[in-house]
ROTORTOR-192134 format. One line per field, with one value per residue (C-alpha): residue number from 1; residue in three letters; x, y, z. Coordinates in nm, 3 decimals, decimal comma. Last residue first. Layout:
N
num <- NUM|...
residu <- Ala|...
c1 <- X|...
c2 <- Y|...
c3 <- Z|...
! end
This chain:
343
num <- 343|342|341|340|339|338|337|336|335|334|333|332|331|330|329|328|327|326|325|324|323|322|321|320|319|318|317|316|315|314|313|312|311|310|309|308|307|306|305|304|303|302|301|300|299|298|297|296|295|294|293|292|291|290|289|288|287|286|285|284|283|282|281|280|279|278|277|276|275|274|273|272|271|270|269|268|267|266|265|264|263|262|261|260|259|258|257|256|255|254|253|252|251|250|249|248|247|246|245|244|243|242|241|240|239|238|237|236|235|234|233|232|231|230|229|228|227|226|225|224|223|222|221|220|219|218|217|216|215|214|213|212|211|210|209|208|207|206|205|204|203|202|201|200|199|198|197|196|195|194|193|192|191|190|189|188|187|186|185|184|183|182|181|180|179|178|177|176|175|174|173|172|171|170|169|168|167|166|165|164|163|162|161|160|159|158|157|156|155|154|153|152|151|150|149|148|147|146|145|144|143|142|141|140|139|138|137|136|135|134|133|132|131|130|129|128|127|126|125|124|123|122|121|120|119|118|117|116|115|114|113|112|111|110|109|108|107|106|105|104|103|102|101|100|99|98|97|96|95|94|93|92|91|90|89|88|87|86|85|84|83|82|81|80|79|78|77|76|75|74|73|72|71|70|69|68|67|66|65|64|63|62|61|60|59|58|57|56|55|54|53|52|51|50|49|48|47|46|45|44|43|42|41|40|39|38|37|36|35|34|33|32|31|30|29|28|27|26|25|24|23|22|21|20|19|18|17|16|15|14|13|12|11|10|9|8|7|6|5|4|3|2|1
residu <- Phe|Thr|Ile|Glu|Ile|Asn|Lys|Gly|Gln|Ile|Lys|Phe|Asp|Phe|Gln|Lys|Gly|Tyr|Gln|Met|Ser|Gln|Leu|Val|Ser|Lys|Leu|Tyr|Ala|Asn|Lys|Phe|Lys|Gly|Thr|Phe|Arg|Trp|His|Thr|Pro|Pro|Thr|Gly|Lys|Ile|Ile|Phe|Asp|Val|Asp|Tyr|Trp|Arg|Glu|Cys|Glu|Glu|Leu|Ala|Thr|Ile|Phe|Asp|Leu|Asp|Asp|Phe|Leu|Leu|Ile|Asn|Asn|Lys|Trp|Ala|Asn|Trp|His|Leu|Pro|Ala|Asp|Thr|Phe|Lys|Val|Met|Glu|Gly|Lys|Lys|Pro|Asp|Trp|Lys|Val|Gly|Asn|Gly|Pro|Thr|Leu|Ile|Asn|Thr|Gly|Asn|Thr|Pro|Lys|Leu|Tyr|Glu|Tyr|Lys|Val|Lys|Gly|Glu|Glu|Leu|Phe|Leu|Thr|Pro|His|Ala|Asp|Thr|Pro|Tyr|His|Arg|Ile|Asn|Phe|Ser|Thr|Gly|Ile|Val|Thr|Thr|Lys|Leu|Lys|Gly|Thr|His|Val|Ile|Phe|Pro|Lys|Asn|Lys|Asn|Lys|Thr|Val|Glu|Phe|Tyr|Ala|Glu|Gly|Glu|Leu|Phe|Val|Glu|Arg|Ile|Ser|Asp|Thr|Phe|Gly|Asn|Ile|Tyr|Ser|Leu|Lys|Ser|Ser|Ser|Asn|Leu|Trp|Val|Asn|Thr|Gly|Asp|Ser|Leu|Ile|Val|Lys|Ser|Lys|Gln|Gly|Arg|Gly|Asn|Glu|Lys|His|Thr|Leu|Val|Pro|Leu|Ile|Asn|Ala|Lys|Glu|Pro|Val|Lys|Val|Leu|Asn|Arg|Tyr|Val|Pro|Tyr|Ser|Ile|Leu|Ile|Leu|Leu|Ser|Ile|Val|Ala|Ala|Ala|Met|Trp|Gly|Phe|His|Gly|Lys|Arg|Lys|Ala|Asn|Thr|Ser|Leu|Arg|Arg|Pro|Ser|Asn|Ala|Glu|Thr|Lys|Leu|Arg|Glu|Leu|Phe|Ile|Lys|Lys|Asn|Gln|Ile|Lys|Asn|Phe|Val|Arg|Asn|Glu|Asn|Ser|Ile|Lys|Gln|His|Ile|Arg|Ser|Ala|Glu|Trp|Met|Lys|Lys|Ile|Gln|Glu|Phe|Thr|Asn|Val|Asn|Asp|Glu|Ser|Lys|Glu|Met|Trp|Arg|His|Leu|Glu|Leu|Lys|Glu|Asp|Lys|Ser|Ala|Glu|Gly|Ser|Leu|Ile|Arg|Gly|Ile|Ile|Glu|Phe|Ile|Asp|Lys|Asp|Gly|Met
c1 <- -0,474|-0,318|-0,379|-0,160|-0,264|0,024|-0,092|-0,083|-0,076|-0,405|-0,425|-0,636|-0,743|-0,887|-1,167|-1,450|-1,816|-1,820|-1,467|-1,533|-1,771|-1,492|-1,257|-1,500|-1,565|-1,204|-1,145|-1,404|-1,705|-1,800|-2,072|-1,979|-2,142|-2,066|-1,986|-1,686|-1,556|-1,352|-1,241|-0,873|-0,828|-0,596|-0,241|-0,051|0,066|-0,047|0,094|-0,158|-0,047|-0,267|-0,387|-0,764|-0,920|-0,599|-0,520|-0,893|-0,928|-0,611|-0,763|-1,070|-0,859|-0,666|-0,988|-1,184|-1,443|-1,812|-1,912|-1,736|-1,832|-1,673|-1,914|-1,766|-2,009|-1,720|-1,669|-2,032|-2,014|-1,914|-2,117|-2,399|-2,428|-2,572|-2,401|-2,403|-2,098|-1,911|-1,586|-1,237|-1,019|-0,798|-1,111|-1,001|-0,838|-1,176|-1,088|-1,350|-1,625|-1,935|-2,289|-2,567|-2,596|-2,481|-2,134|-1,989|-1,723|-1,839|-1,643|-1,389|-1,141|-0,800|-0,558|-0,460|-0,816|-1,073|-1,382|-1,675|-1,904|-2,270|-2,497|-2,533|-2,385|-2,105|-1,839|-1,489|-1,239|-0,865|-0,632|-0,404|-0,524|-0,270|-0,116|-0,469|-0,693|-1,053|-1,280|-1,618|-1,880|-2,116|-2,185|-2,102|-1,916|-1,737|-1,396|-1,229|-0,896|-0,766|-0,378|-0,312|-0,602|-0,628|-0,960|-1,075|-1,365|-1,478|-1,502|-1,768|-2,023|-1,967|-2,151|-1,991|-1,853|-1,926|-1,631|-1,574|-1,193|-0,980|-0,601|-0,380|-0,570|-0,460|-0,681|-0,791|-1,031|-1,020|-1,013|-0,878|-0,668|-0,742|-0,795|-0,548|-0,351|-0,434|-0,299|-0,514|-0,343|-0,493|-0,393|-0,730|-1,008|-1,044|-1,403|-1,384|-1,658|-1,655|-1,712|-1,500|-1,183|-1,188|-1,365|-1,148|-1,299|-1,079|-1,034|-0,741|-0,674|-0,370|-0,226|-0,426|-0,270|-0,380|-0,123|-0,147|0,066|0,177|0,187|0,527|0,734|0,659|0,828|0,974|1,265|1,329|1,667|1,926|2,067|2,319|2,561|2,795|3,007|2,730|2,579|2,895|2,849|2,620|2,757|3,108|3,048|2,903|3,191|3,437|3,249|3,240|3,621|3,686|3,458|3,662|4,004|3,884|3,834|4,146|4,360|4,222|4,294|4,663|4,672|4,631|4,378|4,061|3,796|3,499|3,143|2,933|2,815|3,052|3,000|2,621|2,619|2,852|2,650|2,325|2,479|2,588|2,238|2,071|2,266|2,182|1,812|1,826|1,988|1,748|1,453|1,588|1,651|1,313|1,114|1,292|1,234|1,240|1,193|1,538|1,651|1,953|2,102|2,301|2,324|1,932|1,899|2,148|1,993|1,641|1,789|1,929|1,616|1,408|1,638|1,649|1,262|1,239|1,502|1,296|1,006|0,656|0,571|0,798|0,580|0,263|0,388|0,514|0,149|0,014|0,253|0,132|-0,231|-0,157|-0,009|0,359|0,516|0,759|1,070|1,143|0,789|0,794|1,110|1,010|0,689|0,911|1,132|0,824|0,713|1,054|1,108|0,785|0,449
c2 <- 3,277|3,346|3,143|3,223|3,102|3,034|2,951|3,318|3,522|3,472|3,616|3,459|3,568|3,341|3,365|3,129|3,211|3,228|3,221|2,877|3,070|3,314|3,033|2,880|3,216|3,288|2,934|3,018|2,783|2,550|2,395|2,435|2,218|2,293|2,128|2,237|2,134|2,325|2,132|2,121|2,496|2,622|2,708|3,018|3,080|2,824|2,827|2,663|2,548|2,563|2,333|2,428|2,082|1,913|2,204|2,256|1,902|1,939|2,252|2,063|1,799|2,068|2,236|1,923|1,791|1,760|1,672|1,932|1,879|2,033|1,976|1,932|1,654|1,400|1,547|1,489|1,096|0,997|1,227|1,215|0,840|0,884|0,680|0,333|0,175|-0,159|-0,227|-0,297|-0,417|-0,319|-0,297|0,046|0,178|0,091|0,090|0,159|-0,013|0,112|0,091|0,240|-0,053|-0,381|-0,490|-0,838|-0,956|-1,322|-1,453|-1,669|-1,385|-1,322|-1,109|-0,743|-0,630|-0,821|-0,672|-0,827|-0,588|-0,552|-0,326|0,043|0,309|0,125|0,291|0,186|0,354|0,287|0,311|0,555|0,838|1,121|0,908|0,913|0,605|0,654|0,408|0,508|0,257|0,189|-0,185|-0,462|-0,777|-0,667|-0,742|-0,492|-0,557|-0,342|-0,355|-0,045|0,008|-0,278|-0,274|-0,578|-0,631|-0,980|-1,113|-1,378|-1,189|-0,872|-0,563|-0,224|-0,076|0,273|0,363|0,662|0,737|0,848|0,846|0,549|0,311|-0,035|-0,166|-0,530|-0,672|-1,044|-1,360|-1,289|-0,976|-0,603|-0,428|-0,151|-0,255|-0,041|0,219|0,498|0,787|1,046|1,397|1,534|1,276|1,023|0,945|0,608|0,482|0,119|0,061|-0,245|-0,050|0,193|0,538|0,785|1,099|1,372|1,593|1,848|2,089|1,885|1,669|1,384|1,067|0,805|0,552|0,269|-0,053|-0,157|-0,546|-0,687|-0,835|-0,510|-0,550|-0,908|-0,962|-1,318|-1,397|-1,530|-1,881|-2,096|-1,827|-2,077|-1,803|-1,598|-1,918|-1,934|-1,593|-1,656|-2,015|-1,877|-1,599|-1,821|-2,058|-1,764|-1,664|-2,025|-2,057|-1,733|-1,840|-2,166|-1,977|-1,757|-2,050|-2,223|-1,906|-1,885|-2,248|-2,195|-1,883|-2,108|-2,122|-2,121|-2,271|-2,196|-2,067|-2,046|-1,713|-1,678|-2,040|-1,998|-1,674|-1,823|-2,133|-1,926|-1,722|-2,033|-2,202|-1,870|-1,871|-2,236|-2,156|-1,862|-2,085|-2,373|-2,131|-1,980|-2,303|-2,458|-2,183|-2,218|-2,582|-2,666|-2,390|-2,271|-1,914|-1,832|-1,486|-1,522|-1,141|-1,112|-1,360|-1,184|-0,858|-0,993|-1,156|-0,803|-0,619|-0,869|-0,844|-0,465|-0,452|-0,679|-0,478|-0,156|-0,332|-0,442|-0,298|-0,581|-0,851|-0,698|-0,638|-1,007|-1,135|-0,914|-1,095|-1,408|-1,326|-1,227|-1,561|-1,636|-1,821|-1,553|-1,700|-1,409|-1,430|-1,792|-1,767|-1,480|-1,679|-1,964|-1,737|-1,600|-1,938|-2,058|-1,741|-1,821|-1,631
c3 <- 2,102|1,767|1,457|1,149|0,827|0,563|0,205|0,119|0,444|0,609|0,965|1,248|1,597|1,868|2,128|2,052|2,031|1,664|1,565|1,398|1,161|1,081|1,003|0,780|0,588|0,554|0,404|0,130|0,125|-0,159|0,081|0,441|0,712|1,081|1,405|1,626|1,960|2,209|2,520|2,452|2,455|2,195|2,330|2,190|1,850|1,598|1,230|1,009|0,666|0,355|0,074|0,108|0,203|0,326|0,567|0,656|0,776|0,991|1,120|1,240|1,390|1,595|1,724|1,818|1,587|1,669|1,303|1,088|0,735|0,426|0,146|-0,204|-0,307|-0,248|0,105|0,202|0,159|0,513|0,734|0,498|0,533|0,883|1,138|1,320|1,466|1,451|1,654|1,547|1,815|2,116|2,343|2,480|2,166|1,976|1,600|1,340|1,160|0,976|0,960|0,758|0,505|0,638|0,731|0,761|0,993|1,023|0,736|0,924|0,969|0,818|1,024|1,086|0,988|0,755|0,618|0,426|0,259|0,168|-0,021|0,017|0,248|0,415|0,638|0,695|0,925|0,914|1,223|1,378|1,147|1,097|0,808|0,637|0,650|0,531|0,348|0,218|0,076|-0,212|-0,347|-0,580|-0,498|-0,196|-0,004|0,218|0,357|0,641|0,730|0,539|0,314|0,068|-0,136|-0,295|-0,556|-0,614|-0,974|-1,022|-0,837|-1,060|-0,948|-1,036|-0,728|-0,622|-0,407|-0,183|-0,128|0,166|0,230|0,096|-0,105|-0,285|-0,547|-0,639|-0,891|-0,880|-1,098|-1,463|-1,343|-1,307|-1,641|-1,547|-1,239|-0,936|-0,693|-0,543|-0,348|-0,122|-0,010|-0,123|-0,168|-0,448|-0,564|-0,732|-0,984|-1,094|-1,465|-1,496|-1,637|-1,347|-1,348|-1,138|-0,979|-0,840|-0,548|-0,498|-0,201|-0,070|-0,343|-0,528|-0,647|-0,914|-0,954|-1,219|-1,184|-1,512|-1,557|-1,514|-1,801|-1,991|-2,325|-2,365|-2,601|-2,556|-2,401|-2,642|-2,665|-2,474|-2,363|-2,205|-2,074|-1,941|-1,786|-1,567|-1,415|-1,132|-1,040|-1,078|-0,854|-0,603|-0,618|-0,564|-0,266|-0,132|-0,189|-0,011|0,276|0,290|0,272|0,570|0,781|0,664|0,727|1,073|1,136|1,035|1,237|1,543|1,822|1,632|1,860|1,655|1,749|1,424|1,308|1,007|0,898|0,920|0,718|0,461|0,434|0,407|0,126|-0,068|-0,016|-0,129|-0,464|-0,526|-0,468|-0,719|-0,985|-0,919|-0,943|-1,265|-1,406|-1,299|-1,458|-1,797|-1,772|-2,142|-2,401|-2,352|-2,301|-2,090|-2,159|-1,824|-1,796|-1,843|-1,558|-1,321|-1,396|-1,292|-0,989|-0,894|-0,964|-0,766|-0,474|-0,474|-0,488|-0,192|0,014|-0,059|0,133|0,124|-0,214|-0,385|-0,232|-0,338|-0,702|-0,697|-0,608|-0,890|-1,139|-1,001|-1,043|-1,401|-1,473|-1,496|-1,792|-1,948|-1,805|-1,587|-1,446|-1,390|-1,212|-1,011|-0,908|-0,797|-0,600|-0,427|-0,321|-0,218|0,006|0,181|0,147
! end
């Protein structure tokens, strides 16, 4: 999206003429960077200070004001970066005089509507729709029921963001961590999950998505129905998953590849089953940290060839570690939320 597009959307939002989709688009743009958030806040303050409210061309007035501001700033930047042969103090003074005049003009541009004070800004509560966040810390799991009836199981150390009621055309959520979805079918209103750079689009189905900060890339597994996925860039619609299949990153190929697996490996966690499926020692401990809200302190060097497979239903951490000790030489000591592992 170009600057012109986002400024047009901001203009419509501030003038009370934006659609729900445009408000959601602004949310996406603001979540990309802190600079975008600051830009919107500054424009909003400028708009409120000007107290402009006319029924005619509210959107155009805001857009034109923003564009004029951009033009002045771009001229300042161009003037400052252009090579100049300034051999005299007079020329230097002329250069800085132009910059000062531009700055003064910019200030007049921004502040002039204040003095005109045409009419009052309408009192509008909640210019933007409220973005709801559901977040679990370590050792916590929860179930979220969305407004369309979709069930979402949110794993520990995970966050789900969405707008209550969605929009008129799509159902869209943003996920950090891991979640299992049972999406209510609605062929006229696709359900979209954004996980990092992975975009998953469904109509009605059950699937699991995982992408923790420790995971270099997201993993998607489908249990029922059908999904379309896009990673890093839009596709022509050929990236379709069928039940019992998933997609994950292949570092050798440098792309997402499909795989087949048992659903239990991807839905066990939501049924309070801690599952180790041929995990290395460090990865198994990372799972335990999220599951039990603990921190491991490792003394010594764990063997890199150790692998662990196990299934634990509502088990205490001590029982899990004792099971991991079977055939492995290490000691552990539990001290509150700190567990010391010694080799």
